[in-house]
N, C-alpha and C positions, 0 to 999 in steps of 0.2 A: 363499782358501777362501770368503770372504764372497760373492764373485761366483757361486760354484757353488751356494750354499745358498738363494738367494732363491726360485728356482722350486721347489726341493725342499721348502722351508718351506711354500709354498702347497699342494703336494700332501699334505704331512703334516697341515696344518691341515684340508684337506678330508676326509682319512681320519679324523681325530679328530672332526670334526663328524658324519660319517656313522656311525662306530662307537663314539663316546664315548671313554672312557678306553682302550679296546682299541686305539685308534690308536697308542698308545705302542709296541705290538709292531711297528708299521711304522716309527715314528719312530726308535727306537734303532738298528736296523741301518742305516738310511739315513744318519743322522747320523754313525755310526761309519765307514761307508764313505766319507763325505765328508771324513774327516780329524779329526773331533772325538774326543778321548780318551773311552774307555768311561764313566768316571764323569760326565764333562760331558754326554755323550749321554743318559745315564739321568736326570741332573738336569734337563736341558732338557725331556725328555718329561714328567717329573713337573710341572714348572712350567707346561707347556702345558695340563695337565688342568684347572687352576683355572678359567680363563675358559670353556673348553668345558663343564665341569660346571655352572658358574653359568648360562650361557646355556640349556643343556638343562633344568636345574632350573626356571628361570623359565618356559620354554615348557610344561613338564609341569604346573606349577602353574596356568598360565592355561588349560590344557586340562582341569583338574579333579582333578589328582592331590592326594590329601589331604596336608596338611602333616605329619601324624603318620607318614607313610611317607617323605617327602622329608627331614625333619629328621635321623633317625638315619643315613641314607645320607650326608648332607652332613657330619655329625660324623665318620663313619667315613672318608670321603675325606680330610678335613682331618687326622685323626690318622694315617692311613696315609701321607699325603704328608710330614708332619713326621717320622715314623719313617723313611721311606725316605730323606729328605734326611740324617738323622743317620747312617744305615747307609752311605750312599754315601761319606761323608767318612771312614768308619772301616774299611770292608772293602777288602781288596786286589782289584785288577781281576779276577783269576781267579775269586774267589768271587762277585763281582757278575755276571760273565758266566755262571757255573754256575747261580746262582739264577734269573737271567733265562731261561736255557735251560729249566730245570725248569718255570717258570711258562708259557712258551710251549708246551711239550710238553703240560702238563696242559690248557691251553686248547684245543689241537688235538684231544686225545683227547675232551674234553668236547663239542666240536662234532661229532665223528664219532659219538658215542654219547650223544645227549641224554637 
């Protein structure tokens, strides 16, 4: 499996860099189809968000984004990541997949009707 994932990991990283945390919507299905169990695929996507978010936050700060906007978002991302990690270890695979599907559906509808 490791040999299959190196180039997919690069594509997932590029998608996360372009789309921010939304790249996880691409990462999870790709990782699952590559043989990673669902909870591990979700956990990997959550782990990838930290460096992408930190790099993006730094760039936006350098571009003039006020810290009073960035700080609450950073706190929310951190709390959400911690909660997500706890839930992944406790929820059955079917519920994880169902919740992920609901989030993907909501994001798709939101994109269609901004």
